[in-house]
C-alpha positions as CSV (number, residue, x, y, z in Angstrom):
1,M,161.0,87.2,316.6
2,I,159.3,83.8,317.2
3,L,160.9,81.1,319.3
4,I,161.0,77.7,317.6
5,N,161.5,75.0,320.2
6,A,164.1,72.3,320.0
7,G,162.8,69.0,318.6
8,K,162.4,66.6,315.7
9,Y,160.9,68.2,312.6
10,L,159.8,66.9,309.2
11,V,162.0,68.4,306.5
12,G,161.5,67.8,302.8
13,K,158.9,65.7,301.0
14,K,156.7,63.4,303.0
15,K,156.8,59.7,302.5
16,L,153.2,58.3,302.4
17,S,151.8,54.8,302.5
18,T,149.3,53.5,300.0
19,R,146.6,54.6,302.4
20,G,147.9,58.1,302.4
21,T,149.3,58.1,305.9
22,L,152.8,59.4,306.9
23,V,155.4,56.7,307.1
24,K,157.4,58.1,309.9
25,N,160.3,55.7,309.8
26,K,160.9,56.7,306.1
27,A,160.1,60.4,306.4
28,P,163.1,62.9,306.5
29,F,162.9,64.0,310.1
30,T,165.8,66.0,311.6
31,N,166.6,67.2,315.2
32,L,167.0,70.9,315.6
33,A,168.2,73.1,318.5
34,A,165.9,75.9,319.6
35,F,166.2,79.1,317.5
36,Y,164.4,82.4,316.9
37,I,163.1,83.4,313.5
38,D,161.6,86.7,312.3
39,R,157.8,86.8,312.5
40,T,157.6,88.3,309.0
41,E,159.9,89.0,306.0
42,I,162.3,91.8,306.4
43,T,160.5,95.0,305.4
44,V,161.5,98.0,303.3
45,T,161.7,100.1,306.5
46,Q,164.0,97.6,308.2
47,F,166.2,97.2,305.1
48,R,166.6,101.0,304.6
49,K,168.2,101.2,308.1
50,Y,171.0,99.1,306.5
51,R,170.9,100.6,303.0
52,P,169.2,104.0,303.0
53,S,169.3,104.3,299.2
54,Y,167.0,101.2,298.8
55,D,163.9,102.1,296.6
56,E,160.9,99.8,296.8
57,K,159.0,101.7,294.2
58,L,161.0,99.7,291.6
59,Y,159.0,96.7,292.7
60,T,155.6,98.1,293.8
61,G,154.4,99.8,290.6
62,G,155.9,103.1,291.7
63,K,154.1,103.2,295.1
64,D,155.6,103.8,298.5
65,C,155.2,100.7,300.6
66,P,157.4,100.9,303.7
67,N,155.8,97.8,305.2
68,C,156.2,95.6,302.1
69,P,159.0,93.1,302.1
70,A,162.3,94.2,300.8
71,M,162.4,92.8,297.3
72,G,165.0,92.4,294.5
73,I,167.5,91.1,297.1
74,N,170.1,88.5,296.3
75,W,171.6,86.0,298.7
76,I,174.7,88.0,299.3
77,Q,172.8,91.1,300.3
78,A,170.4,89.1,302.5
79,S,173.2,87.3,304.2
80,K,175.1,90.6,304.8
81,Y,171.9,92.3,306.2
82,C,171.3,89.4,308.7
83,R,174.9,89.6,309.9
84,W,174.6,93.4,310.3
85,A,171.5,92.8,312.4
86,G,173.4,90.3,314.6
87,K,171.5,87.4,313.0
88,R,171.9,85.0,310.0
89,L,169.9,83.5,307.3
90,P,167.9,80.4,308.3
91,R,169.1,77.0,307.1
92,E,166.6,75.2,305.0
93,E,165.6,72.8,307.7
94,E,165.1,75.7,310.2
95,W,162.9,77.5,307.7
96,E,160.7,74.4,307.1
97,A,160.4,73.8,310.9
98,A,159.2,77.4,311.3
99,A,156.7,77.0,308.5
100,R,155.4,73.5,309.4
101,G,155.9,73.3,313.2
102,V,155.4,69.8,314.6
103,T,152.6,69.2,312.1
104,N,153.1,67.3,308.8
105,F,151.3,69.9,306.7
106,S,152.1,70.8,303.1
107,Y,151.3,74.5,303.7
108,P,151.8,76.6,306.9
109,W,148.0,76.6,307.7
110,G,147.2,73.0,306.7
111,E,147.3,70.2,304.1
112,V,144.9,71.8,301.6
113,F,145.8,74.9,299.6
114,L,143.5,77.9,300.3
115,P,144.0,80.9,298.0
116,H,143.0,83.6,300.4
117,R,145.7,82.7,302.9
118,S,148.7,83.7,300.8
119,N,149.8,86.2,298.2
120,L,150.4,84.2,295.0
121,L,149.8,84.6,291.3
122,G,146.8,86.7,290.3
123,E,144.4,89.1,292.1
124,E,142.2,86.5,293.8
125,D,144.1,87.1,297.0
126,G,143.5,90.9,296.7
127,H,147.1,91.8,295.6
128,L,148.5,92.1,292.1
129,F,152.1,92.7,293.4
130,S,153.6,92.2,296.8
131,A,151.5,92.8,300.0
132,P,152.5,94.5,303.3
133,V,153.9,91.8,305.6
134,G,151.4,90.3,307.9
135,S,148.5,90.8,305.5
136,F,147.5,87.1,305.7
137,Q,147.1,86.3,309.4
138,S,145.0,83.2,308.6
139,G,148.0,81.9,306.6
140,S,150.3,81.8,309.7
141,S,152.1,78.7,310.7
142,A,151.3,76.8,313.9
143,S,154.3,78.6,315.5
144,G,152.8,82.0,314.6
145,V,155.3,82.8,311.8
146,M,153.7,84.7,308.9
147,D,154.1,85.0,305.1
148,M,155.9,81.7,304.7
149,A,153.7,80.9,301.6
150,G,153.7,83.5,298.9
151,N,154.5,87.3,298.9
152,V,158.2,86.8,298.2
153,W,160.5,83.9,297.9
154,E,162.9,83.7,300.9
155,W,166.6,83.0,300.7
156,V,167.9,80.2,302.9
157,D,171.3,78.7,303.6
158,P,171.9,75.0,302.7
159,K,171.0,72.2,305.0
160,K,173.6,71.3,307.6
161,S,174.0,67.9,305.9
162,E,174.5,69.5,302.4
163,R,177.7,71.0,300.9
164,P,176.9,74.4,299.5
165,Q,177.2,74.8,295.7
166,P,179.6,77.6,294.7
167,E,177.1,79.7,292.8
168,T,173.7,78.4,293.8
169,R,171.4,78.8,296.8
170,I,167.7,78.0,297.5
171,V,164.7,80.2,297.8
172,K,161.6,78.9,299.6
173,G,157.9,79.6,299.9
174,G,157.0,81.1,296.6
175,G,156.3,84.7,295.7
176,W,153.5,86.8,294.3
177,T,154.0,85.3,290.8
178,S,154.1,81.7,292.0
179,N,151.5,78.9,291.9
180,E,150.3,76.7,294.8
181,K,152.8,73.9,294.1
182,Q,155.7,76.4,294.5
183,A,154.2,77.6,297.8
184,R,154.5,74.1,299.4
185,I,156.8,74.0,302.4
186,S,158.9,71.3,300.8
187,F,159.4,73.0,297.4
188,R,163.0,74.0,296.6
189,N,163.9,76.6,294.0
190,H,167.6,76.5,293.1
191,V,168.8,79.9,291.8
192,N,172.1,81.8,291.3
193,L,173.0,83.4,294.6
194,K,173.6,86.8,292.8
195,M,170.2,86.9,291.2
196,K,168.1,90.0,292.1
197,N,164.5,89.0,291.3
198,P,161.6,91.3,292.1
199,T,160.0,88.4,293.9
200,F,163.0,87.5,296.2
201,G,163.1,88.6,299.8
202,F,164.2,87.1,303.1
203,R,164.0,86.9,306.9
204,C,166.6,86.2,309.5
205,T,167.2,83.8,312.4
206,K,169.4,83.6,315.5
207,P,170.1,80.8,318.0
208,W,168.2,80.6,321.3
209,L,170.8,81.4,324.0
210,K,170.5,79.5,327.3
211,K,170.7,82.6,329.5
212,N,168.2,84.6,331.4
213,E,168.1,88.4,331.8
214,I,170.9,88.4,334.4
215,G,173.2,86.1,332.5
216,M,172.7,82.9,334.4
217,K,172.4,79.7,332.4
218,I,169.0,78.1,332.4
219,K,167.6,75.0,330.7
220,G,166.5,75.6,327.1
221,P,163.1,74.8,325.7
222,G,162.4,71.3,324.3
């Protein structure tokens, strides 16, 4: 897992001046406590430890791909897996902080879309369907988190400031059938929480505990 330091992070769409510069006093910044997030999306191998009957060949054109992301997962299943693993789904603001870091980028790697840094619609990126996690190292975020643009959409929990809707959750990042607009960090896709789409996956997070190896409290990062 990757440690995301405590701090103030841009969340949502940027507010730009007429000159195209960020208007910080109008941009949606939020303060976050330190947390860990999975470096990649949860893989088939990882998910099978929780559900041995899971079959990725339904989503990979009939091919075995143990290092591909677990796909066709709804929010309920993703949330249960994270709890089983001693973690939880990231809130939307945590997911964006991991994807953007302290930068103000629109994509994990920068402001300009670059097709060979993520697995999106078409074969230009080298993959018609999903790709094994970690296939696009040049598309990593400033924090070192991978695959946050493309490959599979990722389930998140609502922002701390938002009341969850009874039947709806958000997926982020775009999948292998998505376009560059949908792969933007700020893009939100509202879907039914029970939907099992071949392009839906997830990763987990957990809080950074202020304890060292012998259990003594220490000062946290940030």
